[in-house]
N, C-alpha and C positions, 0 to 999 in steps of 0.2 A: 490478676488485675490487668485490664487492657492498657497497653502503652499509649500514652498521649503523644501525638506527633510533635516534634520540636518546632517551636516557633522560629520565624526568621530572626537572625541575629541583629538585623537592623544595620549591619555594617555597610551594605550598599547605599542605603538612604543617607547615612551620615557622610560617606565619601562623596556622594553626588553634591550635597550641600556644601561641603568643604571645598571641593574642586571648583564649583561655580563661583563661590566667594573669592577664591584666589584669582581666578581668571578675571573677574570684574575689577578686583583691586589692582592687578597688573595693568589692566586696560585704562583705568582712571588715571594712573600715574605715568602713562605713556610708555611703559616698558613692553607692551604687547598690543598688537592690533588684532582684534577678534575677527575682522573680516578676512585677513590673510591667514589667520590660524585655522579657521573652519574651512577655508577654501582648499587647503592642502592636507590638514590633519584630522578631518572629521571621522575617518575610520577608527581612530584611536578611541573614540567614545564607545564604539561597539566592542572593541577589544577589552577596554577597561571594564565594561559591564560583564563580559564573559568571564574574565579572570576573577572578579569578585564573586560571581555566582558559583564558579567551580570551588573557590575557597569555602564558601558557605556550605556547599553540598558535602565537601570533605569533612568539615567540622561536624556537621549534622550527623553523618554516618558514624563518626568516631564516638559520639556521645549517644548513639542509639536513636537518632531521629532522621527524618528524610532530609530536610534542609535544602536549600539551593533553589527552591521553586520561585518562579517569577510571579509576584502578586500584582493584582490590579492597581494597588496603591503605588507600587514602585514604578509601573508604567506611567501613571499619571504624574508622578514626581519628575521622571525624566522628561516627559513632554512639557511640563511647566518650566523646568530649568532651560530647556532648549528654546522655548518661546521667549523667555526673559532675555537670554543671550542674543536671540535673533532680533528682538526689538532694539537692543543696544547697537547691533551691527547696522540695522536699517536706518536708525537715526544718524549714526556717523556717516554712512554712505550718502544719505540725502543731504546732510550739511555740506559734505565735500563736493557734491555735484551741483547744488543750487545755492550754495552759501553766498555767492557773489550776486545772485539775482534778487534774493530777498533783501530789501533794505528797510532801515528804520523809517517809519512814516514821517512826513513833514517835508519842509523845504530846507535847503542847505544855506547857511549864512557863514561868511568868512570874515576874519579879523586879522590884519597883518600887524606884526610887532617884531622888534629886534631885541635880542638879549645883549647884555653888557659884555664886550669882548674880554677874553682872559688870556694873559701871557703864560706860556708854558715852557719848560726847559727843552733844550734841543733833544730830538729823538724820543720824546716822551710818548708813551702809548696813549691812544685815544679810543674811547668807546662811545658810539652814538647809538642810542636805544630809544625805541618808542613802541607802544602797543598797537596803535592804529595811525596810519599816515604815511605819506611818501617821504623818502629821504634822499636828498641829493648832496653828495660830498665832493668837493673839488679841492685840489691841492693849492696851497698858497706859498709865497716866498717869505712871508713874515713869520714871527714867532708867536702869533696869537690865534686863538679859536674865535671865529666870527660866526654868529648864528642869526639868520633871518627866518622867522617862523610864520605860519598861517594857522590860526585856530579855526576849525570848522565845527559848527554846531548844527545839528539837524533837528529842528523844532517846527511848531506851527506858526511862530511869530518871531520877528526880529528882536522884539523886546525880551522874549524868553531866551532866545539864543545869546543875546548879550549878557543876560544874567548868569547863565550856566558857564559861559566862556570867560567871564571876567576874572575868576581866580586862576585860570590856567596860565602857566608861565613855563619858561625853559631854564633849567639850572645847568651850570657848568661847574662841577664839583671835582675835588681831588679825592681819590680812593686809593691809598697807598701810592704806588708809582704810576698810577693810571688816572687819566682825566676823563670824566664821564659827562656826556651831554644827553639830557633827557627831559621830557615834559614833566610837570608836577602840578599839584593844586587841584586835582580831580581824581575821581575813581577810574582807574585804568580799564576796568571792565565795562564802563559806560559806553555803549555802542553809539550813542548820540554824538560823542565828541571824538574828533581826530585832530592830530597836529602834524602838519607838513613842515619838514625841516630842510633848510638850505644851509649847509655848514661848510666853512672854509677852514682847513686844517693844515699846519705846516707839512710840506710834502715829504719830509723825511721821518715823520711820525708813523709808527706802525698803527694801522687803523682796523677797528672791528666795528661792524654794524649789525644790530639785531632789531628785528621787528616781527610782530605777529601778523600784521596785515598791512600791506602797502608795497609800492614799487621802490626799488633802490637803484640809484645811478652813482657811480664812483669813477673819477677820472684823474689821470696825471700824477699818480703817486710814485715815488721812487722806493717806498718801503713796502713791507708785506701788507696784504689786505685780506680780511676775512669777513664773510657775510653769512648770517643765519636769517632766512626769511621763511616764515611759515606759510604765507599766502600772498604772493605777489611776484612780479617780474624783477629780474636783476640784470643790470648792465654794467660791465667794468671795461674801461678802455685806457690805453696809454700808461700802463703801470710797469715798473721795473722789477719789483719784488715778487714773491710768491703770492698766488691768489687761491684762496680756499672759499668755496661756496657750498653751503648746506641748504637744501631746499625741501619743502614739503608739497608745495603746489605753485606752479608758475613756470615761466620761460626764463632761459639764461642766454645772455649774449656777452661774449668776451672778445675784444678787438685789440690788436697791437700790444701784446704783452711780451715782456722779456723773461719773466720768471716762469716757474712751473705753475700749472693750473690744475686744481682738483675740484671736481663737482660731485657732490654726493647727495643721497636721499631719494626723493621722488619728485616728479614734476612733468612738465610738458616738453617743449622744444629746447634744444641746446644748439647754439651756433658759436663756433670759435674760429677766428680768422687771424692769420699772421702772428703766430705764437713762436717766439724764439726758443722757449723751453718745451716741456712736455705737457700733454693734456691727459688727465685721468678722469674717467666718468665711472662712478661706482654707485649703482642704485637701480631703481626701476623708473625709467623715464620713457613715456609712451611716444616721445619723439615727434619728428625725426631729430636725430643727433647729427649735426653737420660740422665738418671741420675743413679748413683750407690752409695749406702751407703751415704745417707744424714741424719745426726743425728737429725736435727730439722725440717725435713720435706720439702715438695715441694708444691709450690703454682703456678698454671698456669692459666692465664687469657688470653683468645683469643676470636676472634669473634665466635668460635664454642664451646669452652670448658672452664669450670670453675671448677678447681680441687684443692682440699686442702687435703694434706696428712700430718699428724702430725709427722710421722717418716717413713723413708725408709731404711730398713736394707738390701734390695736386689737391684732389678733392675726395672727401669721404662723406657718405650719407648712410646712416643706419636708421631705417624706419621700421614700421610694423610689417614684418615679413620680407624685408629686403635689406641687403647690405651691398653698397656700391663703393668701390675704391678705384681711383685713377692716379697713376704716377706714384708708385710706392717704391722708392729706391732702396729702402732697408728691408731687413727680414720681416716676415709676417707669420704670425701664428694665430689660428682661429679655431675655436670650438663653438659650434652653434647648432641649432635645430629649427626646422620649420621656417627657414630663411633662405630666400634665393640670393646666392652670392655671385657677384660680378666683379672680377678683378682685372683691371686694365693696366698694362705696362708695369709689371713688377720688376724690381731690379735685384732683389736678394733672394734668400731662401724662402720657399713657400710651403707651409704646413697647414692644411685645411681639413677639418673633420666636421662634416655636416650630416644632417638627418632630414629626410622627407622634403627636400627642396633641391632644385637644380643648382649646380655649381659650374660657373663659367670662368675660365682664366685665359687671357689673351696676352701674349708677349709681343711687343712691337720691336724688340731687339733680341739677339741671341741669348738664351738663358745661360747663366754662368754658375748658378747654385742649384742644389737639389730641389725637386718639386715632389711633394707627397700630398695626394688628395684622396680622402676616404669619404664615402657617402653610403647612404642606404635608402632604398625605396625612392630613388631619384637618380637622374643622369649626371654625367660629367662631360664637359666640353673643354678641350685644351687646344689652343692655337699657338703654334710657334713658327718662326720664320723657316723657310726651306733651306737656308744656309746654316742651320744649327747642327751641332753634333751632340748626341745624347744616347744614353742607354735607358731602355724603357721596359717596365713590367706592368701589365694591365690585366686585371681579372674582374669579371662580373658574373653574377649569378642570375640565371634566367634572363639573359639579355644578349645584345649584340655589341661588338666592337667594330667601329668603322675607322679605317686609317687611310689618309691621303698621301702617306709617305711610301715611296717605292721600296719594296723589300721588307716592309713591316706589315704582315698579314696575320690575322687572328685565326685560331682554331676553335671549334665548338664541339663540346661533348654531347653524348646522347641525352644527358639530363638537361641540356640547354644552357650550360655554363660556357662562357667564352674566355679565352686566354690569349695574350699577346706578349711576346718577349723578344728582345733583339736590340741591336745597336744600329743607329743611323749615322752615316758618315764615318770617315776614318779618324777624324780628330778626337781629341779628348774632351769630353763634355760631362755634364751633370747626370745624375740618375733621376729618372722620372718614375714614380710609383702611383698607379691609379687603381682604386678598388671601390666597387660598389655592388649593390644587389638590387634586382628589380628595377634597373634603369640602365639605359645604353651609355656607352662610352664613345665619344667622338674625338679623334685626333686629327686636327686640321693643320694644313700646311699653308702658310701665308708667304707672300712675297717679301723679300728683305727690303727694308727702307734704304734706298740709295741716296747719297748726298746729291744735292742739286749742283749741276755744273754751272760755273760762272758764265755769264753771257760773253760772247765773243765781241770785243770792241773793234769796230772798223774805223779806219781813219776817214775823217770827213773828206768829201771831194774838194778839189781845189776850186776856189771861187772863179767864176768866169769874169774876165776883165770887161769893164764897160766899153761899149762901142764908141769909137771916136767920130766926131762930126767931120764930114768932108768939107 
């Protein structure tokens, strides 16, 4: 009797449906972004398909059948599932890109009102929350929460706007040891309605602000401040406590803070000025990220860059494809790629590992700590004063090493690799290590910055006595 070929076990089809369902479930609950997942991990789909088919073939042979063949139905199932996931990704991408452009039709009508103030205990925690609308929170010296609100309704007539905005109010309620300020009286998902809040909170109360869509401005708090904004800009100024900001889309500005500042998530530009504490940026911000005068340094962690600066006396700007730092008195550690690095006037230890982009470091004063720069497929340029003392080892593959320091000359092998090693000046100095491939190394000699001589003060000439009349 002829043997009937074994039918496909259906394992692959079941796993495809199961996997697609799990991915969509994780996406809907915010635990997974399909756009980022497919951008990085799409080859796993092919590996997954191959593993399952190998398993089916092995099982089929064990039980006397062929098994493991790819049927037309399975191909159509894969294409259908990929199309479904692709539609979800496209919708989310479109909403993220043009969500602020598409508005609910109609005209906007506003209605002002004030909530009844509420007295709270000293140092009580306060949460200000809304779904749509701008939030401004300022610190006050009294022990009450004051709220001034503006109800915004987008409709075709003022009568209709007044009707849907009438039940909207703002509640100040107690939830455990925390006091919450939030609008109520309407469906929070109704995009026709938004509520702008101006809130005054005792300055020693720890403050938290949450909004799905709207700008946030916070000022003059002596306590800790935290902000979670899904879609909008955030500005924090004049605070003494720690500042924590979580973003999804929007710009961040932080000015004159005394505590540590942490910014996480995703978004656009970041600007931090005059921070007495440290600044940490953890996430994917398309930038630029700017910082000026950060006493306890800057820490940036992104898909492309890992930067630690222990102190920033000048300016830093991290953009798309560039990283510029000026006046860095503390140690610096950088790991990045595809980023042109420019470091001016470092004062501590320098450790840079770059890929595929030029790295330039210029010392305005004699270096006192070790310098290590590693690159690939790009060049290195290092400038130090001629009065420096240092020991150097420089290597590059398929490139040239150019030195402006007398007595430091490179050698080149038949394969085109260059090497330079030696010591400059008789004094004790740091060790400089430079290494790259397919990019030249330049060792520049700059003039030492000499202090200005004070001007010579000359005694004024004696006045000429007036002539006497004869």
